[in-house]
C-alpha positions in Angstrom: -183.9 -63.3 -60.3 -180.4 -61.8 -60.1 -179.8 -58.4 -58.6 -177.0 -56.1 -59.6 -175.2 -54.5 -56.6 -174.1 -51.0 -57.0 -170.3 -50.7 -56.9 -168.9 -49.1 -53.8 -166.7 -46.1 -54.6 -163.2 -46.6 -53.1 -162.4 -44.4 -50.1 -159.5 -42.0 -50.4 -157.3 -42.0 -47.4 -156.6 -38.7 -45.8 -153.0 -37.5 -45.4 -150.0 -36.6 -47.5 -148.7 -38.9 -50.2 -145.1 -40.0 -49.6 -142.3 -39.0 -52.0 -142.9 -40.7 -55.3 -140.7 -43.7 -55.9 -140.1 -42.8 -59.5 -138.0 -44.8 -61.9 -134.2 -44.7 -62.5 -132.8 -41.5 -61.1 -136.2 -39.8 -60.6 -136.4 -40.9 -56.9 -132.9 -39.4 -56.2 -133.7 -36.2 -58.0 -136.9 -35.7 -56.1 -135.2 -36.4 -52.8 -132.5 -33.8 -53.6 -135.2 -31.3 -54.7 -137.1 -31.9 -51.5 -134.2 -31.6 -49.0 -132.4 -28.7 -50.9 -135.5 -26.6 -50.4 -134.9 -26.8 -46.6 -131.1 -27.1 -46.4 -129.3 -25.0 -47.7 -131.9 -22.9 -49.5 -134.3 -22.5 -46.6 -131.4 -21.6 -44.2 -130.2 -19.0 -46.7 -133.7 -17.6 -47.0 -134.0 -17.1 -43.3 -130.6 -15.5 -43.1 -131.4 -13.2 -46.0 -134.6 -12.0 -44.5 -132.9 -11.3 -41.1 -130.0 -9.5 -42.8 -132.3 -7.4 -44.9 -134.2 -6.4 -41.8 -131.2 -4.2 -41.0 -132.6 -1.8 -43.5 -135.2 -0.8 -40.9 -132.3 0.5 -38.8 -131.0 2.7 -41.6 -128.3 2.9 -44.3 -125.3 2.5 -42.0 -126.6 -0.7 -40.3 -127.6 -2.2 -43.7 -124.2 -1.4 -45.3 -122.4 -2.9 -42.4 -124.3 -6.1 -42.7 -123.6 -6.3 -46.4 -119.9 -5.6 -45.6 -119.8 -8.4 -43.0 -121.4 -11.0 -45.3 -118.9 -10.2 -48.1 -116.0 -10.4 -45.7 -116.6 -14.0 -44.7 -113.7 -16.4 -45.5 -114.2 -18.1 -48.9 -117.4 -16.2 -49.5 -117.4 -17.0 -53.2 -117.2 -20.7 -52.7 -119.8 -20.5 -49.9 -122.2 -18.7 -52.3 -121.4 -21.0 -55.2 -121.9 -24.4 -53.5 -124.4 -23.5 -50.8 -126.6 -20.9 -52.5 -126.3 -20.6 -56.3 -125.9 -24.3 -57.3 -128.7 -25.5 -54.9 -131.0 -22.7 -56.0 -130.3 -23.4 -59.7 -131.0 -27.1 -59.2 -134.1 -26.6 -57.0 -135.5 -23.9 -59.4 -134.9 -25.8 -62.6 -136.2 -29.1 -61.4 -139.1 -27.3 -59.7 -140.0 -25.8 -63.1 -139.8 -29.3 -64.6 -142.2 -30.7 -61.9 -144.5 -27.7 -62.4 -144.5 -28.3 -66.2 -145.2 -32.1 -65.8 -147.8 -31.7 -63.0 -151.5 -31.6 -63.4 -154.0 -29.6 -61.2 -157.5 -30.6 -60.6 -158.8 -27.8 -58.4 -161.7 -27.2 -60.8 -162.9 -30.8 -60.6 -162.0 -31.4 -56.9 -161.7 -28.1 -55.1 -160.2 -29.7 -51.9 -157.9 -27.6 -49.8 -155.0 -29.9 -50.6 -155.4 -29.3 -54.3 -155.4 -25.5 -53.8 -152.4 -25.7 -51.5 -150.6 -27.8 -54.1 -151.4 -25.3 -56.9 -150.3 -22.4 -54.7 -147.0 -24.1 -54.0 -146.3 -24.5 -57.7 -147.2 -20.9 -58.6 -145.5 -19.2 -55.7 -142.4 -21.2 -56.6 -142.4 -19.8 -60.2 -143.0 -16.2 -58.8 -140.3 -16.6 -56.2 -137.8 -17.8 -58.9 -138.6 -14.9 -61.2 -138.2 -12.5 -58.3 -134.8 -14.0 -57.3 -133.5 -13.8 -60.9 -134.4 -10.2 -61.2 -133.3 -9.3 -57.7 -129.9 -11.0 -58.2 -129.3 -9.6 -61.7 -130.0 -6.0 -60.6 -128.0 -6.1 -57.4 -125.0 -8.2 -58.5 -124.6 -7.6 -62.2 -125.6 -4.0 -62.9 -124.3 -0.6 -61.7 -122.4 -0.4 -58.5 -120.5 -3.5 -57.5 -121.8 -4.1 -54.0 -119.2 -6.7 -52.8 -116.5 -4.0 -53.2 -118.8 -1.0 -52.3 -121.1 -2.4 -49.6 -122.0 1.0 -48.2 -123.7 1.8 -51.5 -126.1 -1.2 -51.1 -128.9 0.8 -49.3 -128.9 3.5 -51.9 -128.9 0.9 -54.8 -132.0 -0.9 -53.4 -133.6 2.3 -52.5 -133.2 3.6 -56.1 -135.1 0.6 -57.4 -137.9 1.5 -54.9 -138.5 4.8 -56.7 -140.6 2.9 -59.2 -144.0 2.0 -57.6 -144.2 -1.1 -59.9 -140.9 -2.4 -58.4 -142.2 -1.9 -54.9 -145.3 -4.0 -55.8 -143.0 -6.6 -57.4 -140.8 -6.8 -54.3 -144.0 -7.2 -52.1 -145.3 -10.0 -54.3 -141.9 -11.7 -54.4 -141.6 -11.6 -50.6 -145.1 -13.0 -50.0 -144.4 -15.8 -52.6 -141.1 -16.7 -51.2 -142.4 -16.7 -47.6 -145.4 -19.0 -48.5 -143.4 -21.3 -50.7 -140.7 -22.0 -48.1 -143.1 -22.3 -45.2 -145.6 -24.7 -46.9 -142.6 -26.5 -48.4 -141.3 -27.1 -44.9 -144.7 -28.5 -43.9 -144.6 -30.8 -47.0 -141.0 -31.9 -46.2 -141.9 -32.9 -42.6 -145.0 -34.8 -43.8 -143.4 -36.6 -46.7 -140.2 -37.6 -44.9 -142.2 -39.0 -42.0 -141.2 -36.3 -39.4 -144.8 -35.5 -38.7 -147.0 -38.6 -38.6 -150.7 -38.5 -38.2 -153.3 -35.8 -38.8 -152.9 -34.2 -35.4 -149.1 -33.7 -35.7 -149.5 -32.4 -39.2 -152.2 -29.9 -38.2 -150.1 -28.6 -35.3 -147.0 -28.2 -37.4 -149.2 -26.5 -40.1 -150.0 -23.8 -37.6 -146.3 -23.3 -36.9 -145.6 -23.1 -40.6 -148.4 -20.6 -41.1 -147.0 -18.5 -38.3 -143.5 -18.7 -39.9 -144.9 -17.5 -43.3 -146.7 -14.6 -41.6 -143.5 -13.8 -39.6 -141.4 -13.7 -42.8 -143.9 -11.5 -44.6 -143.8 -9.1 -41.6 -140.0 -9.1 -41.6 -139.9 -8.4 -45.3 -142.5 -5.6 -44.9 -140.3 -4.1 -42.2 -137.3 -4.2 -44.5 -139.2 -2.5 -47.3 -140.5 0.1 -44.9 -136.9 0.8 -43.9 -136.1 1.7 -47.5 -139.2 3.7 -48.1 -139.2 5.8 -44.9 -135.6 6.9 -45.2 -134.8 10.0 -47.3 -133.3 8.9 -50.6 -129.6 8.2 -50.3 -127.1 9.4 -53.0 -125.7 6.7 -55.2 -122.0 7.2 -56.0 -121.8 6.8 -59.8 -117.9 6.7 -59.5 -118.4 3.3 -57.7 -119.8 1.8 -60.9 -117.6 -0.7 -62.7 -117.8 -3.6 -65.1 -119.1 -6.6 -63.2 -117.1 -9.7 -63.4 -117.0 -13.0 -61.6 -114.7 -12.7 -58.6 
């Protein structure tokens, strides 16, 4: 009499899947997307958080920092090739990955699925935050590259709306998490951290980085909120053009 053996369910190996091989140019595009999130975008994010922390020291310190950044040699080319083009590519291709991706947190509520989902959504939130933030500061009202000492008052003016304060807070949290967890994914997928122990230890460092960035962002926001409202010189307003 024949017996039927129950099929053994395949075991799922723990760890992080490597970068997808893809087909055609997909592999190259994913590689560029992965590394651009760390360099140069990640480096710019760290610099931006540190520079904005000058707001905690007051309007003069913040204005001086903006003035210094805009006085760097070839600042337009630096911003174009090391900030705007990489962010544009990383953001648009990230939206494409987000649109094509599937989440299964309802069926398999593992921590990895929730982290993957959070990475996708914080990326979208951070992108919306950067678009709004850049448009308001660079393309409306006072032209800050030529009037850097007006920068504190311009940001502070936006903080007069409680909804914008909340929007900034959410954007800072999203950007901090997206970069920090993205750094962990980068190290895991590129073979920098090998093994569960190494990934767990680096995960603690990335979590500390995310919390540190949130605290720095909160300190920057507090600097704008605690300082008496600064006057914004309407005579400094001009039509914004690419320079």
